[in-house]
C-alpha positions in Angstrom: 16.5 12.8 13.4 17.4 9.8 11.2 15.3 7.7 8.8 11.9 6.4 10.1 12.0 3.6 7.6 12.2 0.2 9.3 14.1 -1.5 6.4 17.4 -0.9 4.6 16.4 -2.8 1.4 13.3 -2.8 -0.7 13.1 -6.6 -0.8 12.9 -6.8 3.1 9.5 -5.1 3.0 8.3 -8.2 0.9 10.0 -10.6 3.2 8.3 -8.9 6.2 4.9 -8.9 4.4 4.7 -11.8 1.9 1.1 -11.0 1.0 2.3 -7.6 -0.4 3.6 -9.3 -3.5 -0.1 -10.0 -4.5 -0.5 -6.2 -4.8 2.9 -4.8 -5.7 5.6 -6.1 -8.1 8.8 -7.0 -6.2 11.9 -5.1 -7.2 14.1 -6.5 -10.0 17.2 -5.4 -8.3 18.2 -4.4 -4.8 17.6 -0.8 -3.9 16.5 1.4 -0.9 12.9 1.2 0.1 12.3 5.0 -0.5 13.9 4.6 -4.1 11.6 1.7 -4.8 8.5 3.6 -3.8 9.5 6.4 -6.3 10.2 3.8 -9.0 6.7 2.3 -8.5 5.1 5.8 -8.6 6.8 6.5 -11.9 5.9 3.0 -13.4 3.0 1.6 -15.0 1.0 1.2 -11.8 1.6 4.3 -9.8 -1.0 3.5 -7.2 1.1 0.4 -6.2 3.5 2.9 -4.6 0.8 3.8 -2.0 0.4 0.1 -1.1 4.1 -0.5 -0.8 4.9 2.7 1.1 2.1 2.0 3.6 4.2 -1.1 4.7 7.5 0.7 5.0 7.1 2.8 8.1 6.3 1.7 11.8 2.5 1.6 12.4 2.0 5.0 14.2 4.0 6.8 11.5 2.1 5.0 8.7 -1.2 6.0 10.3 0.1 9.7 10.6 1.1 9.8 6.9 -2.2 8.3 5.8 -4.0 10.7 8.0 -2.3 13.6 6.5 -3.0 12.4 2.9 -6.7 12.0 3.8 -6.9 15.3 5.6 -5.4 17.1 2.6 -7.1 15.3 -0.2 -10.7 14.4 0.9 -12.7 17.5 1.3 -16.1 15.7 1.7 -15.6 14.8 5.3 -18.6 14.4 7.6 -18.6 15.3 11.3 -18.2 11.6 12.1 -15.2 11.5 9.8 -13.6 14.5 11.6 -14.2 12.7 14.9 -12.6 9.5 13.8 -9.6 11.6 12.4 -9.2 13.4 15.7 -9.3 10.1 17.6 -6.7 8.7 15.2 -4.4 11.7 15.9 -4.8 11.2 19.6 -3.7 7.6 19.2 -0.8 8.7 17.0 0.3 11.2 19.7 -0.3 9.1 22.8 0.1 5.5 21.4 -1.6 3.8 24.3 -4.3 1.1 24.5 -7.1 3.5 25.6 -6.5 5.7 22.6 -6.4 2.7 20.2 -9.6 1.2 21.8 -11.4 4.5 21.4 -10.6 5.0 17.7 -11.2 1.3 17.0 -14.8 1.5 18.5 -15.5 4.7 16.6 -14.3 3.3 13.3 -15.9 -0.1 13.7 -19.3 1.7 14.4 -19.2 3.6 11.2 -19.9 2.8 7.6 -16.7 1.6 5.9 -17.0 3.8 3.0 -14.9 6.9 3.8 -11.2 7.4 3.9 -11.3 8.8 7.4 -13.0 5.7 8.8 -10.3 3.5 7.1 -7.6 5.6 8.9 -9.5 5.0 12.2 -9.5 1.2 11.3 -5.8 1.3 10.6 -5.1 2.8 14.0 -7.6 0.4 15.7 -6.0 -2.6 14.0 -2.4 -1.7 15.2 -2.8 -3.9 18.2 -5.2 -5.7 20.3 -7.1 -8.8 19.5 -9.0 -9.7 16.5 -11.4 -11.9 18.5 -14.4 -10.4 20.0 -14.2 -12.9 22.8 -12.0 -11.5 25.7 -11.0 -15.0 26.8 -9.7 -16.1 23.3 -7.1 -13.5 22.3 -6.0 -13.6 18.6 -3.4 -11.0 17.8 -4.2 -8.7 14.9 -2.4 -9.6 11.7 0.7 -7.4 11.5 -0.2 -6.0 8.1 -3.7 -4.8 8.7 -2.7 -1.3 9.6 -0.8 -0.9 6.2 -3.7 -2.3 4.3 -6.1 -0.1 5.9 -4.0 3.0 5.3 -3.7 2.0 1.7 -7.4 1.7 1.4 -7.9 5.1 3.0 -5.5 6.8 0.7 -7.0 5.2 -2.4 -10.5 6.4 -1.3 -9.1 9.9 -0.7 -7.5 10.0 -4.1 -10.8 8.9 -5.6 -12.4 12.1 -4.2 -10.0 14.2 -6.3 -10.9 15.3 -9.7 -9.5 12.9 -12.2 -7.2 15.3 -13.9 -5.6 16.2 -10.6 -5.1 12.7 -9.2 -1.5 12.2 -10.5 -0.4 15.4 -8.7 -2.4 14.3 -5.5 -0.6 11.0 -5.6 2.8 12.6 -6.1 2.1 15.1 -3.3 1.0 12.3 -0.9 4.0 10.1 -1.7 6.4 13.1 -1.6 5.1 14.1 1.8 5.6 10.6 3.1 9.1 10.2 1.7 10.1 13.5 3.3 8.6 12.4 6.6 10.4 9.1 6.3 13.7 10.9 6.0 13.2 12.2 9.5 11.6 15.6 9.0 8.1 16.8 9.9 5.2 15.8 7.8 4.9 18.3 4.8 1.4 19.5 4.0 -0.1 17.3 1.3 -2.3 20.3 0.1 -3.2 23.8 1.3 -3.1 24.1 5.1 -0.9 23.4 8.0 0.2 20.2 9.7 1.9 19.8 13.0 3.7 16.5 13.8 4.0 14.6 17.0 7.1 13.3 15.7 8.9 16.7 15.1 
């Protein structure tokens, strides 16, 4: 399978998502999106690579990447967190409105303080209406999924011991870049991962 990245140039990501430049420095020269993610990770603000990379893939792939980072890094999951991750995985695999609505409802009903719940929000915000009124549809902003995945991964990284966070960040981004190239999602930490995109 070919690349899953939706863009051919790093600058196109900022053109598609203008608000991204408020969180991430735009590239000084033209380069491929995956190369820019690595440059950010090796720069002065390595966490900005997560925010940037969350915008590079299509929404289902972004949620799958974020979900695998959270599953691998955050060991403090509750039963509800595990349920939301399971619903998120169902949405990634099936991609239909019923699955999106189910994970959205479960995530919205939870406290917004865990990485898993933010993965659920990322899946839930991938479509549908932002308005609670059925008669007044307002489409979800296109960047909400990426922003929620970024939040989830940052929360998960925060659960890692400080001296291991750099390695955790590298593992998470490395898995995402490998997945973006068209392979199955590598394991972010010890365990196994099966991909609906394999």
